[in-house]
PDB file of N, CA, C and O in Angstrom, chain B, residues numbered from 101:
ATOM      1  N   UNK B 101      27.582   5.563  24.857  1.00  0.00           N
ATOM      2  CA  UNK B 101      26.555   6.109  25.186  1.00  0.00           C
ATOM      3  C   UNK B 101      25.638   6.929  24.575  1.00  0.00           C
ATOM      4  O   UNK B 101      24.415   6.814  24.498  1.00  0.00           O
ATOM      5  N   UNK B 102      26.630   8.051  24.008  1.00  0.00           N
ATOM      6  CA  UNK B 102      26.426   9.024  23.440  1.00  0.00           C
ATOM      7  C   UNK B 102      25.527   8.560  21.670  1.00  0.00           C
ATOM      8  O   UNK B 102      24.605   9.106  21.064  1.00  0.00           O
ATOM      9  N   UNK B 103      26.198   7.590  21.431  1.00  0.00           N
ATOM     10  CA  UNK B 103      25.436   7.221  20.493  1.00  0.00           C
ATOM     11  C   UNK B 103      24.472   6.368  20.317  1.00  0.00           C
ATOM     12  O   UNK B 103      23.932   6.429  19.213  1.00  0.00           O
ATOM     13  N   UNK B 104      24.011   5.452  21.183  1.00  0.00           N
ATOM     14  CA  UNK B 104      22.749   5.007  21.475  1.00  0.00           C
ATOM     15  C   UNK B 104      21.958   6.073  21.958  1.00  0.00           C
ATOM     16  O   UNK B 104      20.878   5.654  22.374  1.00  0.00           O
ATOM     17  N   UNK B 105      22.074   7.105  22.041  1.00  0.00           N
ATOM     18  CA  UNK B 105      21.304   8.721  22.814  1.00  0.00           C
ATOM     19  C   UNK B 105      20.612   8.801  21.132  1.00  0.00           C
ATOM     20  O   UNK B 105      19.428   8.573  20.882  1.00  0.00           O
ATOM     21  N   UNK B 106      21.785   9.220  19.990  1.00  0.00           N
ATOM     22  CA  UNK B 106      21.671  10.168  19.172  1.00  0.00           C
ATOM     23  C   UNK B 106      20.851   8.737  18.072  1.00  0.00           C
ATOM     24  O   UNK B 106      20.246   9.151  17.083  1.00  0.00           O
ATOM     25  N   UNK B 107      20.869   7.583  18.239  1.00  0.00           N
ATOM     26  CA  UNK B 107      20.024   6.672  17.186  1.00  0.00           C
ATOM     27  C   UNK B 107      18.863   6.626  17.620  1.00  0.00           C
ATOM     28  O   UNK B 107      17.964   6.622  16.779  1.00  0.00           O
ATOM     29  N   UNK B 108      18.520   6.578  19.001  1.00  0.00           N
ATOM     30  CA  UNK B 108      16.954   6.538  19.802  1.00  0.00           C
ATOM     31  C   UNK B 108      16.284   7.771  18.919  1.00  0.00           C
ATOM     32  O   UNK B 108      15.382   7.524  18.118  1.00  0.00           O
ATOM     33  N   UNK B 109      16.833   9.240  19.138  1.00  0.00           N
ATOM     34  CA  UNK B 109      15.853  10.160  19.091  1.00  0.00           C
ATOM     35  C   UNK B 109      16.139  10.660  17.485  1.00  0.00           C
ATOM     36  O   UNK B 109      15.278  11.304  16.886  1.00  0.00           O
ATOM     37  N   UNK B 110      17.697  10.223  16.728  1.00  0.00           N
ATOM     38  CA  UNK B 110      17.651  10.332  15.236  1.00  0.00           C
ATOM     39  C   UNK B 110      17.944  11.830  15.530  1.00  0.00           C
ATOM     40  O   UNK B 110      17.756  12.572  16.494  1.00  0.00           O
ATOM     41  N   UNK B 111      18.632  11.995  13.952  1.00  0.00           N
ATOM     42  CA  UNK B 111      19.342  13.114  13.762  1.00  0.00           C
ATOM     43  C   UNK B 111      18.580  14.488  13.538  1.00  0.00           C
ATOM     44  O   UNK B 111      17.429  14.427  13.106  1.00  0.00           O
ATOM     45  N   UNK B 112      18.934  15.256  13.703  1.00  0.00           N
ATOM     46  CA  UNK B 112      18.115  16.447  13.688  1.00  0.00           C
ATOM     47  C   UNK B 112      17.529  16.653  12.454  1.00  0.00           C
ATOM     48  O   UNK B 112      16.493  17.313  12.538  1.00  0.00           O
ATOM     49  N   UNK B 113      17.838  16.314  11.333  1.00  0.00           N
ATOM     50  CA  UNK B 113      17.342  16.223  10.017  1.00  0.00           C
ATOM     51  C   UNK B 113      15.874  15.435   9.981  1.00  0.00           C
ATOM     52  O   UNK B 113      14.741  15.771   9.638  1.00  0.00           O
ATOM     53  N   UNK B 114      16.576  14.001  10.605  1.00  0.00           N
ATOM     54  CA  UNK B 114      15.492  13.205  10.323  1.00  0.00           C
ATOM     55  C   UNK B 114      14.151  13.538  11.449  1.00  0.00           C
ATOM     56  O   UNK B 114      13.007  13.091  11.362  1.00  0.00           O
ATOM     57  N   UNK B 115      14.653  14.371  12.402  1.00  0.00           N
ATOM     58  CA  UNK B 115      13.556  14.630  13.117  1.00  0.00           C
ATOM     59  C   UNK B 115      12.344  15.637  12.696  1.00  0.00           C
ATOM     60  O   UNK B 115      11.123  15.503  12.785  1.00  0.00           O
ATOM     61  N   UNK B 116      13.147  16.686  12.207  1.00  0.00           N
ATOM     62  CA  UNK B 116      12.713  17.649  11.047  1.00  0.00           C
ATOM     63  C   UNK B 116      11.513  17.423   9.705  1.00  0.00           C
ATOM     64  O   UNK B 116      10.626  18.063   9.141  1.00  0.00           O
ATOM     65  N   UNK B 117      12.245  15.905   9.644  1.00  0.00           N
ATOM     66  CA  UNK B 117      11.476  15.221   8.435  1.00  0.00           C
ATOM     67  C   UNK B 117      10.086  14.500   8.809  1.00  0.00           C
ATOM     68  O   UNK B 117       9.112  14.608   8.064  1.00  0.00           O
ATOM     69  N   UNK B 118      10.046  13.739  10.039  1.00  0.00           N
ATOM     70  CA  UNK B 118       9.652  13.546  10.736  1.00  0.00           C
ATOM     71  C   UNK B 118       8.509  14.316  10.940  1.00  0.00           C
ATOM     72  O   UNK B 118       7.393  13.867  10.679  1.00  0.00           O
ATOM     73  N   UNK B 119       8.726  15.680  11.481  1.00  0.00           N
ATOM     74  CA  UNK B 119       7.592  16.228  11.799  1.00  0.00           C
ATOM     75  C   UNK B 119       6.862  16.749  10.591  1.00  0.00           C
ATOM     76  O   UNK B 119       5.659  16.498  10.519  1.00  0.00           O
ATOM     77  N   UNK B 120       7.588  17.622   9.386  1.00  0.00           N
ATOM     78  CA  UNK B 120       7.036  17.665   8.243  1.00  0.00           C
ATOM     79  C   UNK B 120       6.256  16.771   7.637  1.00  0.00           C
ATOM     80  O   UNK B 120       5.213  17.242   7.185  1.00  0.00           O
ATOM     81  N   UNK B 121       6.466  15.398   7.455  1.00  0.00           N
ATOM     82  CA  UNK B 121       5.788  14.594   6.922  1.00  0.00           C
ATOM     83  C   UNK B 121       4.624  14.353   7.772  1.00  0.00           C
ATOM     84  O   UNK B 121       3.742  13.872   7.060  1.00  0.00           O
ATOM     85  N   UNK B 122       4.184  14.491   9.133  1.00  0.00           N
ATOM     86  CA  UNK B 122       3.450  14.518  10.278  1.00  0.00           C
ATOM     87  C   UNK B 122       2.194  15.297   9.938  1.00  0.00           C
ATOM     88  O   UNK B 122       0.997  15.016   9.881  1.00  0.00           O
ATOM     89  N   UNK B 123       3.171  16.746   9.665  1.00  0.00           N
ATOM     90  CA  UNK B 123       2.676  18.205   9.536  1.00  0.00           C
ATOM     91  C   UNK B 123       1.437  17.918   7.715  1.00  0.00           C
ATOM     92  O   UNK B 123       0.240  18.043   7.453  1.00  0.00           O
ATOM     93  N   UNK B 124       2.607  17.537   7.007  1.00  0.00           N
ATOM     94  CA  UNK B 124       2.205  16.985   5.311  1.00  0.00           C
ATOM     95  C   UNK B 124       1.022  15.916   5.695  1.00  0.00           C
ATOM     96  O   UNK B 124       0.111  16.655   6.068  1.00  0.00           O
ATOM     97  N   UNK B 125       0.722  15.041   5.762  1.00  0.00           N
ATOM     98  CA  UNK B 125      -0.690  13.944   6.208  1.00  0.00           C
ATOM     99  C   UNK B 125      -1.479  14.433   7.009  1.00  0.00           C
ATOM    100  O   UNK B 125      -2.644  14.041   6.937  1.00  0.00           O
ATOM    101  N   UNK B 126      -1.190  15.247   7.833  1.00  0.00           N
ATOM    102  CA  UNK B 126      -2.523  16.181   8.880  1.00  0.00           C
ATOM    103  C   UNK B 126      -3.449  16.872   7.280  1.00  0.00           C
ATOM    104  O   UNK B 126      -4.520  16.585   6.746  1.00  0.00           O
ATOM    105  N   UNK B 127      -2.189  18.013   6.931  1.00  0.00           N
ATOM    106  CA  UNK B 127      -2.796  18.891   6.258  1.00  0.00           C
ATOM    107  C   UNK B 127      -3.834  18.164   4.912  1.00  0.00           C
ATOM    108  O   UNK B 127      -4.818  18.541   4.277  1.00  0.00           O
ATOM    109  N   UNK B 128      -2.973  16.951   4.936  1.00  0.00           N
ATOM    110  CA  UNK B 128      -3.879  16.335   3.798  1.00  0.00           C
ATOM    111  C   UNK B 128      -5.245  15.902   4.447  1.00  0.00           C
ATOM    112  O   UNK B 128      -6.193  16.687   4.430  1.00  0.00           O
ATOM    113  N   UNK B 129      -5.356  14.597   5.046  1.00  0.00           N
ATOM    114  CA  UNK B 129      -6.366  14.758   5.756  1.00  0.00           C
ATOM    115  C   UNK B 129      -7.381  15.468   6.277  1.00  0.00           C
ATOM    116  O   UNK B 129      -8.317  14.875   6.814  1.00  0.00           O
ATOM    117  N   UNK B 130      -7.350  16.758   6.201  1.00  0.00           N
ATOM    118  CA  UNK B 130      -7.847  18.317   6.670  1.00  0.00           C
ATOM    119  C   UNK B 130      -9.046  18.624   5.213  1.00  0.00           C
ATOM    120  O   UNK B 130     -10.260  18.788   5.084  1.00  0.00           O
ATOM    121  N   UNK B 131      -7.743  18.566   4.251  1.00  0.00           N
ATOM    122  CA  UNK B 131      -7.934  19.016   2.960  1.00  0.00           C
ATOM    123  C   UNK B 131      -9.119  17.941   2.507  1.00  0.00           C
ATOM    124  O   UNK B 131     -10.206  18.330   2.079  1.00  0.00           O
ATOM    125  N   UNK B 132      -8.804  16.680   2.643  1.00  0.00           N
ATOM    126  CA  UNK B 132      -9.548  15.639   2.105  1.00  0.00           C
ATOM    127  C   UNK B 132     -11.194  16.039   2.511  1.00  0.00           C
ATOM    128  O   UNK B 132     -12.224  16.294   1.887  1.00  0.00           O
ATOM    129  N   UNK B 133     -10.764  15.926   3.968  1.00  0.00           N
ATOM    130  CA  UNK B 133     -12.539  16.349   4.645  1.00  0.00           C
ATOM    131  C   UNK B 133     -13.252  17.662   4.351  1.00  0.00           C
ATOM    132  O   UNK B 133     -14.465  17.813   4.494  1.00  0.00           O
ATOM    133  N   UNK B 134     -12.355  18.659   3.903  1.00  0.00           N
ATOM    134  CA  UNK B 134     -12.937  20.146   3.577  1.00  0.00           C
ATOM    135  C   UNK B 134     -13.619  19.276   2.237  1.00  0.00           C
ATOM    136  O   UNK B 134     -14.815  19.243   1.949  1.00  0.00           O
ATOM    137  N   UNK B 135     -12.594  18.652   1.582  1.00  0.00           N
ATOM    138  CA  UNK B 135     -13.153  18.687  -0.385  1.00  0.00           C
ATOM    139  C   UNK B 135     -14.548  17.634  -0.367  1.00  0.00           C
ATOM    140  O   UNK B 135     -15.337  17.666  -1.311  1.00  0.00           O
ATOM    141  N   UNK B 136     -14.761  16.677   0.849  1.00  0.00           N
ATOM    142  CA  UNK B 136     -15.486  15.683   0.625  1.00  0.00           C
ATOM    143  C   UNK B 136     -16.620  17.109   1.207  1.00  0.00           C
ATOM    144  O   UNK B 136     -16.980  17.849   0.291  1.00  0.00           O
ATOM    145  N   UNK B 137     -17.128  17.454   2.593  1.00  0.00           N
ATOM    146  CA  UNK B 137     -17.983  18.049   2.560  1.00  0.00           C
ATOM    147  C   UNK B 137     -18.422  19.612   1.475  1.00  0.00           C
ATOM    148  O   UNK B 137     -19.529  20.150   1.468  1.00  0.00           O
ATOM    149  N   UNK B 138     -17.229  20.048   0.669  1.00  0.00           N
ATOM    150  CA  UNK B 138     -17.984  20.904  -0.229  1.00  0.00           C
ATOM    151  C   UNK B 138     -18.503  20.015  -1.592  1.00  0.00           C
ATOM    152  O   UNK B 138     -19.417  20.409  -2.316  1.00  0.00           O
ATOM    153  N   UNK B 139     -17.845  18.903  -1.780  1.00  0.00           N
ATOM    154  CA  UNK B 139     -18.277  17.889  -2.793  1.00  0.00           C
ATOM    155  C   UNK B 139     -19.981  17.511  -2.665  1.00  0.00           C
ATOM    156  O   UNK B 139     -20.750  17.542  -3.626  1.00  0.00           O
ATOM    157  N   UNK B 140     -20.328  17.188  -1.399  1.00  0.00           N
ATOM    158  CA  UNK B 140     -21.384  16.579  -0.816  1.00  0.00           C
ATOM    159  C   UNK B 140     -22.583  18.002  -1.015  1.00  0.00           C
ATOM    160  O   UNK B 140     -23.726  17.804  -1.429  1.00  0.00           O
ATOM    161  N   UNK B 141     -22.046  19.438  -0.627  1.00  0.00           N
ATOM    162  CA  UNK B 141     -22.823  20.348  -0.618  1.00  0.00           C
ATOM    163  C   UNK B 141     -22.713  21.017  -2.005  1.00  0.00           C
ATOM    164  O   UNK B 141     -23.294  22.099  -2.087  1.00  0.00           O
ATOM    165  N   UNK B 142     -22.137  20.620  -3.005  1.00  0.00           N
ATOM    166  CA  UNK B 142     -22.569  21.063  -4.406  1.00  0.00           C
ATOM    167  C   UNK B 142     -23.270  20.345  -4.674  1.00  0.00           C
ATOM    168  O   UNK B 142     -24.224  21.021  -5.060  1.00  0.00           O
ATOM    169  N   UNK B 143     -23.687  18.728  -4.819  1.00  0.00           N
ATOM    170  CA  UNK B 143     -24.257  17.485  -5.240  1.00  0.00           C
ATOM    171  C   UNK B 143     -25.715  18.100  -4.523  1.00  0.00           C
ATOM    172  O   UNK B 143     -26.768  18.220  -5.150  1.00  0.00           O
ATOM    173  N   UNK B 144     -25.538  18.441  -3.133  1.00  0.00           N
ATOM    174  CA  UNK B 144     -26.782  18.855  -2.489  1.00  0.00           C
ATOM    175  C   UNK B 144     -27.728  19.767  -3.774  1.00  0.00           C
ATOM    176  O   UNK B 144     -28.847  19.558  -4.241  1.00  0.00           O
ATOM    177  N   UNK B 145     -26.827  20.697  -4.020  1.00  0.00           N
ATOM    178  CA  UNK B 145     -27.353  22.153  -4.661  1.00  0.00           C
ATOM    179  C   UNK B 145     -28.058  21.478  -5.794  1.00  0.00           C
ATOM    180  O   UNK B 145     -29.283  21.510  -5.912  1.00  0.00           O
ATOM    181  N   UNK B 146     -27.180  20.807  -6.703  1.00  0.00           N
ATOM    182  CA  UNK B 146     -27.526  20.122  -7.792  1.00  0.00           C
ATOM    183  C   UNK B 146     -28.587  19.576  -8.101  1.00  0.00           C
ATOM    184  O   UNK B 146     -29.406  19.786  -8.996  1.00  0.00           O
ATOM    185  N   UNK B 147     -28.449  18.206  -6.566  1.00  0.00           N
ATOM    186  CA  UNK B 147     -30.111  17.975  -6.817  1.00  0.00           C
ATOM    187  C   UNK B 147     -31.097  18.734  -6.799  1.00  0.00           C
ATOM    188  O   UNK B 147     -31.976  18.608  -7.651  1.00  0.00           O
ATOM    189  N   UNK B 148     -31.192  20.050  -5.451  1.00  0.00           N
ATOM    190  CA  UNK B 148     -32.387  20.914  -5.325  1.00  0.00           C
ATOM    191  C   UNK B 148     -32.732  21.688  -6.486  1.00  0.00           C
ATOM    192  O   UNK B 148     -33.906  22.012  -6.665  1.00  0.00           O
ATOM    193  N   UNK B 149     -31.615  22.093  -7.478  1.00  0.00           N
ATOM    194  CA  UNK B 149     -31.932  22.552  -8.578  1.00  0.00           C
ATOM    195  C   UNK B 149     -32.936  21.713  -9.590  1.00  0.00           C
ATOM    196  O   UNK B 149     -33.698  22.238 -10.402  1.00  0.00           O
ATOM    197  N   UNK B 150     -32.783  20.405  -9.382  1.00  0.00           N
ATOM    198  CA  UNK B 150     -33.009  19.461 -10.804  1.00  0.00           C
ATOM    199  C   UNK B 150     -34.597  19.519 -10.273  1.00  0.00           C
ATOM    200  O   UNK B 150     -35.495  19.574 -11.114  1.00  0.00           O
ATOM    201  N   UNK B 151     -34.895  19.505  -8.890  1.00  0.00           N
ATOM    202  CA  UNK B 151     -36.445  19.182  -8.327  1.00  0.00           C
ATOM    203  C   UNK B 151     -37.043  20.432  -8.845  1.00  0.00           C
ATOM    204  O   UNK B 151     -38.055  20.305  -9.535  1.00  0.00           O
ATOM    205  N   UNK B 152     -36.494  21.846  -8.583  1.00  0.00           N
ATOM    206  CA  UNK B 152     -37.252  22.487  -9.083  1.00  0.00           C
ATOM    207  C   UNK B 152     -37.509  22.869 -10.404  1.00  0.00           C
ATOM    208  O   UNK B 152     -38.363  23.701 -10.712  1.00  0.00           O
ATOM    209  N   UNK B 153     -36.826  22.312 -11.146  1.00  0.00           N
ATOM    210  CA  UNK B 153     -37.509  22.483 -12.619  1.00  0.00           C
ATOM    211  C   UNK B 153     -38.179  21.723 -12.721  1.00  0.00           C
ATOM    212  O   UNK B 153     -38.841  21.617 -13.753  1.00  0.00           O
TER     213      UNK B 153
END
């Protein structure tokens, strides 16, 4: 019975790795959205500069 519980929840190292990958994927998604917003604002500014010339 103790063996089944270990398999269900995984070892301590496996849980730590799962949390780490979840945190990393969350951060990459967050970084991607920030990069997208930044790129759009840069493109918008570049468009404004061209129209001013």
